[in-house]
Every structure is written in C-alpha cells, then in structure tokens.
NUDODO-200470 format. One record per residue (C-alpha): residue in three letters; x, y, z. Coordinates in steps of 0.5 Angstrom, whole numbers, padded with zeros to 4 digits, always signed. Each point is the difference from the previous one (the first is absolute). Layout:
% residues N
AlaXYZ...
//
This chain:
% residues 155
Met+0000+0000+0000Lys+0006+0005+0001Arg+0002-0001-0007Phe-0006+0003-0002Leu-0001+0006+0004Pro+0004+0004-0004Ile-0004-0002-0006Val-0006+0002+0003Ala+0002+0006+0003Phe+0003+0003-0007Ser-0007-0003-0004Val-0004+0004+0005Leu+0004+0006+0000Ala+0000+0000-0008Leu-0007-0001+0000Ala-0002+0006+0005Gly+0003+0005-0005Cys-0005-0002-0006Ala-0005+0006+0000Asn-0001+0003-0007Thr+0003+0007+0001Ser+0000+0001-0008Gly-0007+0003+0001Tyr+0003+0006+0003Ser+0003+0002-0006Gly-0002+0006-0004Asp+0002-0004-0006Val-0005-0006+0002Tyr-0007-0001-0002Ser-0005-0005+0004Gly-0004-0004-0005Asn-0007+0004+0001Gln+0004+0007-0002Ala+0002-0003-0007Lys-0005+0002-0005Thr-0003+0005+0004Ser+0000+0008-0001Gln+0004+0003+0005Ser+0000+0008+0002Val+0006+0004-0001Thr+0002+0006+0004Tyr+0006+0004+0000Gly+0005+0003+0005Thr+0006+0002+0003Val+0004-0004+0005Val+0001+0004+0006Ala+0003-0004+0005Val+0003-0008+0000Arg+0001-0004+0007Pro+0002-0007+0000Val-0004-0004+0004Gln-0002-0008+0000Ile-0006-0004-0002Gln-0002-0006+0005Ala-0002-0005-0005Asp-0006-0005+0002Ser+0003-0007+0001Arg-0004-0005-0005Ala+0000-0005+0006Gly-0003+0005+0005Gly+0006+0000+0004Leu-0001-0007+0002Leu+0006-0002-0004Gly+0005+0004+0004Ser-0003-0001+0007Gly-0002-0008-0001Gly+0007-0001-0003Gly+0003+0004+0005Ala-0004-0004+0005Val+0002-0007-0003Ile+0008+0002+0000Gly+0000+0003+0007Gly-0004-0006+0003Leu+0005-0005-0003Leu+0006+0004+0002Gly-0003+0000+0007Ser-0001-0007+0000Gln+0007-0001+0000Val+0001+0003+0007Gly+0000-0003+0006Gly-0004-0006+0002Gly-0007-0002+0003Ser-0005+0006+0002Gly+0006+0005-0001Arg+0000-0003-0007Gln-0007+0002-0001Leu+0001+0007+0003Ala+0005+0001-0005Thr-0004-0003-0006Val-0006+0005+0002Ala+0005+0006+0001Gly+0004-0002-0007Ala-0007+0000-0004Leu-0003+0006+0003Gly+0007+0004-0001Gly+0001-0003-0007Ala-0007+0002-0002Val+0001+0007+0002Ala+0007+0000-0003Gly-0003-0003-0007Thr-0006+0005+0000Ala+0005+0006+0001Ala+0005-0003-0006Glu-0006-0001-0004Asp-0002+0007+0001Arg+0007+0003-0002Ala+0000-0005-0006Asn-0007+0003-0003Arg+0003+0008+0001Val+0001+0003-0007Gly+0003+0007-0001Ala-0004+0005-0003Leu-0001+0008-0001Glu-0005+0004+0003Met-0001+0006-0005Glu-0004+0006+0001Ile-0002+0003-0006Arg-0003+0007-0002Leu-0005-0001-0005Asp-0001+0005-0006Asp-0007+0002+0003Gly+0004+0002+0007Ser-0002-0006+0004Asp+0005-0004+0004Val+0000-0008+0000Val+0005-0005+0003Val+0001-0007-0004Val+0004-0005+0003Gln+0003-0005-0005Arg+0006-0005+0000Asp+0007+0003-0001Asp+0001-0003-0007Arg+0001+0007-0003Gln+0003+0006+0002Phe-0004+0007+0001Gln+0003+0007+0002Pro-0004+0006+0002Gly-0002+0004-0006Gln+0000-0006-0004Arg-0007+0000-0005Val-0004-0006+0001Arg-0006-0003-0002Leu-0005-0004+0005Ile-0004-0005-0003Gly-0006-0003+0003Ser-0004+0002+0006Gly-0002-0001+0007Ala+0004-0006+0002Asn+0003-0002-0006Val+0005+0006-0002Ser+0007-0001-0003Val+0005+0006-0001Ala+0004+0000-0007Pro+0005+0005-0003Tyr-0003+0005-0005
//
C-alpha cells in the first residue's frame, strides 16, 4: 500500500486542477454565444488592475477534499498502534481534507485583469477577464455582448 501512496497523491493533485478556465478569456465564446447577435460598444481603458478569478471546480470541491482525506488517512494510519493509530488516521484524514481543499482552490485560480472602461457615452463600466491579452490605460477598446457575457477586445 505504501508504494501506491505517491501515485494516488499525484493523481489527486493533477485532477484537482481540472477546472475549465478558458471561458474567462475574451477570445473564447460559449456555445450559446455562437451564431447570435452581440451588441458592441466602444470606450477607452481608464485603469487596469491585476486580479485573480477563482474558477469553479468541475467536481464541486470533492476531489481535493476527498483525495486529501484519503491520503491523510493513509498517512495517519502508518503512525502508532491501537487507539493511537485510529486517532492518527482520523486526524490525518481531517488534515488531508483541509489541505486538499486548499490545494484545489489554489490550482483553480486564474490570472485576470480588472479593467475600468469609460464608454463613449460617458458612463464607466468594469469588466474582469482572463489576462491573456495586455490592455493599457488610454487604449481604445470595444465591448462585445451585454450583461453577464461581455468581453473586451482591442479596437
């Protein structure tokens, strides 16, 4: 069993980072946005700030916490004997669940930009999207879409 522990640990950590983060890019459209009319407005970038987006886990956080609990329990079961071993197993499982959840959360973070944009009508909006493109204050941009589906593109 001890030989399989590193394999299990690496497998859980690899799968914990499986959130699909491409949807946060300004260059990626969802299936329901394809072949639909999108509104376009124009503006000028006023400010840009680096931020992070916490992507949702496909497994709902169960992979990190569950995998961490299994690994922690296995490691805890290697300590002591009798009731001490049982306590170490429980403590290892609880600690592993916490550590696994934290690892999954870190793996599912995406670098992003928060852009304040002054639209041509004088109003200001803020859009957050993945930092796969560089934007600078003073740059002219176009905002494509509306509501919860807006992406910023150079003009």
